C-alpha positions in Angstrom: 191.2 70.4 -232.4 190.7 73.7 -234.0 187.3 73.0 -235.3 185.7 72.0 -231.9 187.1 75.1 -230.2 185.8 77.4 -232.8 182.3 75.8 -232.5 182.4 76.3 -228.7 183.5 79.9 -229.0 180.5 80.5 -231.5 178.1 79.0 -229.1 179.2 81.3 -226.2 179.0 84.4 -228.4 175.4 83.4 -229.4 174.1 83.3 -225.8 171.4 86.0 -225.3 172.4 88.9 -222.8 170.4 89.2 -219.7 168.0 92.4 -219.5 169.1 95.6 -218.0 166.2 95.4 -215.4 167.8 92.3 -213.8 171.1 94.2 -213.1 169.2 97.1 -211.5 167.3 95.0 -208.9 169.1 95.1 -205.4 170.1 91.7 -203.9 167.2 90.4 -201.5 167.8 91.3 -197.9 167.9 88.4 -195.3 165.4 88.7 -192.5 166.9 89.5 -189.1 167.1 86.5 -186.8 164.6 86.7 -183.8 166.0 85.5 -180.5 163.5 85.0 -177.6 164.5 86.8 -174.5 162.8 86.0 -171.1 161.3 88.9 -169.3 163.2 89.8 -166.1 161.1 89.2 -163.1 160.2 92.3 -161.2 160.6 92.1 -157.5 157.5 93.0 -155.2 159.4 96.1 -154.0 159.6 97.5 -157.4 155.8 97.2 -158.0 154.2 100.7 -158.1 151.5 101.1 -155.1 151.0 97.4 -154.5 149.6 95.7 -151.5 153.2 94.7 -150.5 154.1 98.2 -150.5 151.3 99.4 -148.3 152.0 96.6 -145.9 155.9 97.3 -145.7 156.1 100.9 -145.4 154.0 103.9 -144.3 151.2 104.2 -141.6 150.0 100.5 -142.0 153.4 99.0 -141.4 153.8 101.2 -138.3 150.6 100.0 -136.9 151.4 96.4 -137.6 154.6 96.9 -135.8 152.9 98.7 -133.0 150.3 95.8 -132.5 153.3 93.3 -132.3 154.9 95.3 -129.6 152.0 95.7 -127.3 150.6 92.2 -127.8 152.3 90.7 -124.7 151.1 93.6 -122.5 148.6 93.1 -119.8 147.4 94.2 -116.3 149.0 97.6 -115.2 151.2 97.9 -118.4 148.2 97.7 -120.7 146.2 100.2 -118.8 149.1 102.7 -118.6 149.5 102.3 -122.4 145.8 102.9 -122.9 146.0 106.0 -120.8 149.0 107.3 -122.9 147.4 106.6 -126.3 144.2 108.2 -125.4 145.9 111.4 -124.7 147.4 111.6 -128.3 144.1 113.1 -129.6 141.5 112.0 -132.3 143.8 111.3 -135.2 143.2 108.1 -137.2 146.4 106.5 -136.1 145.8 107.1 -132.5 142.3 105.8 -132.9 143.7 102.6 -134.5 146.3 102.1 -131.7 143.7 102.7 -129.0 141.2 100.0 -130.6 144.2 97.5 -130.7 144.7 98.0 -127.0 141.2 97.9 -125.8 140.7 94.6 -127.8 143.3 93.1 -125.6 141.6 93.7 -122.2 138.9 91.1 -122.7 136.2 93.4 -121.4 133.0 93.4 -123.5 132.7 97.1 -123.0 136.2 97.8 -124.2 135.7 95.6 -127.1 132.4 97.5 -128.2 134.5 100.8 -127.8 137.3 99.4 -130.0 134.8 98.6 -132.7 133.3 102.1 -132.5 136.9 103.7 -133.0 137.3 101.4 -136.0 134.1 102.4 -137.4 135.2 106.1 -137.2 138.4 105.3 -139.0 136.5 103.4 -141.7 134.1 106.3 -142.2 136.8 109.1 -142.1 137.2 110.8 -145.6 140.6 112.6 -144.5 143.6 111.7 -146.5 145.4 110.3 -143.7 142.7 107.9 -142.8 142.4 106.4 -146.2 145.5 104.1 -146.0 144.3 102.8 -142.6 140.9 101.9 -143.8 141.6 98.4 -145.2 143.3 97.3 -142.0 140.5 98.9 -139.9 138.0 96.9 -141.8 140.0 93.6 -141.2 140.3 94.4 -137.6 136.7 95.3 -137.3 135.6 92.0 -138.7 137.9 90.1 -136.5 136.7 92.1 -133.4 133.0 91.3 -134.4 133.8 87.6 -134.5 135.8 87.8 -131.2 132.8 89.4 -129.5 130.5 86.7 -130.8 132.6 84.0 -129.5 132.9 85.8 -126.0 129.2 86.2 -126.0 128.7 82.6 -126.6 131.2 81.8 -123.9 129.4 83.9 -121.3 126.1 82.2 -122.1 127.6 78.9 -121.6 129.2 79.8 -118.3 125.8 81.4 -117.2 124.0 78.2 -118.2 126.5 76.1 -116.4 126.0 78.1 -113.3 122.2 78.0 -113.5 122.5 74.1 -114.0 124.7 73.8 -111.0 122.3 76.0 -108.8 119.2 73.6 -109.8 121.4 70.6 -108.9 122.2 72.0 -105.6 118.5 72.8 -105.0 117.5 69.2 -106.1 120.3 67.8 -103.7 118.9 69.8 -100.8 115.3 68.6 -101.5 116.4 65.0 -101.6 118.4 65.3 -98.3 115.2 66.9 -96.8 113.1 63.9 -98.0 115.5 61.4 -96.7 115.4 63.2 -93.3 111.8 62.6 -93.3 112.0 59.2 -94.4 114.4 58.3 -91.5 112.0 60.0 -89.0 109.2 57.7 -89.8 111.5 54.6 -89.9 112.5 55.1 -86.1 110.7 52.5 -83.9 108.2 54.1 -81.3 109.4 52.3 -78.0 107.0 53.2 -75.2 108.5 54.5 -71.9 108.6 52.2 -69.0 105.7 52.8 -66.4 107.2 53.3 -62.7 104.9 52.3 -60.0 104.3 55.1 -57.3 106.0 54.4 -53.9 104.2 53.0 -51.0 101.8 51.0 -53.2 101.5 47.2 -53.0 100.6 44.8 -55.6 98.1 42.3 -55.1 99.1 38.7 -55.5 
């Protein structure tokens, strides 16, 4: 037993010692684990200067609310509101309000005036007019289409009136011809001849 143990100790003592550089190297650093994180969605209200912001606050939102408020107006109430807004001056907001009101009268001259007011807002370089210009362009396009439809309707109504007038004239001529025809169709019965008194008839 002593001989194998001595051989084993001799083999362990004869193993080469690792170099000193291996002891000086630091242990390898494990790479950090990357965990995917979903980006939190941003609400439209948190977006900077978006179309949603322009439509839900500021002068555009005020005009949309005003248009919804005056939409049911008609007759004397609409005329009174037009007079009231017309006294507010030449500000872009007042021009837009007046254009919205004039477009509801269904009068061609008022619709043309509303388009003129919108064009003034679109061409106004003032800072207070610039936020209103996209809405003014949308309304102007809508009013132009409305004017075209109303012009076509008026033309159709005029054509219908002209056709009815021609039909009435033809009916009158037909009735006149029928009256002439009836006058020719009457039998010409001669009137009975009465003999003068005191005369005698020969047998």
